[in-house]
N, C-alpha and C positions, 0 to 999 in steps of 0.2 A: 504493500498500500503506501501512497504518498500523500503526505500532508501538506497543507498550503493554509496559512493566515490571510484572510482577508475580511476587511471590513466592508459590513453590508448592513444599509440602513442604521449606520450610528453603532453597530455593535460590532466586535470581532468574532467572525467563526472559523474555526478550524476544519477548512474542507477535507475529505480524505478519499482519494482517489483509488480505485480498486487496483490489484497489481495484475491484473487482466487487461487493462487500457494499456494501449499503445500510442505512440504517436504517428502510426499507420492510419487511424482511423478506428471504425468500427463504432459498435453502438455499447457506451460505458457511461456511466453516471459516478457523480461525487456527490458525497453525503455530509452534513454538517449538524451536530446537535447544539442545541441551547437548552435551558430548562425547561422552555413551554412547546419546543417544535422541534421538528427534524425538517431539515431544509434538504432540498434534491435539484441536483440540476445537471446539465449536459456537461460532460467534460471536454467536450470537442469546441464548445463555445459559451465559455465561462460567462461571458458578457449579456448573454441572454437572459431575461428572468427564468428563475427556477419557479418552485413550488415549495410551500410549507403543510405539514400534517402533524398533529398532536400526537406526543408518544404513545397514545394508546391505539390508533390509527395505524402507526408503524409498526408496533408490536404486532398488529394482526396481520399485516401485509406480509412480513418477515416472516411470521408462522405461515401463512399460506404459500410462499414461495419455497419454503424450505421441505412443505409437504410434497408440493409439486415435483422436485428435485429429488426425493429421496427415496 
């Protein structure tokens, strides 16, 4: 994983990029957590607006994703 500190909306977010991402393109995301939200953005276009979801929604999503791959 690769981490990068970026200010967004007046607060610092520690963006974590998957080790599966490469500079050659592909479909990958970065995530950053703060106390009240999980932020998600496109790792290929970090200037593009991302989205934010509550921690409970993130836990549900990750649980579903793990069930689908496992």
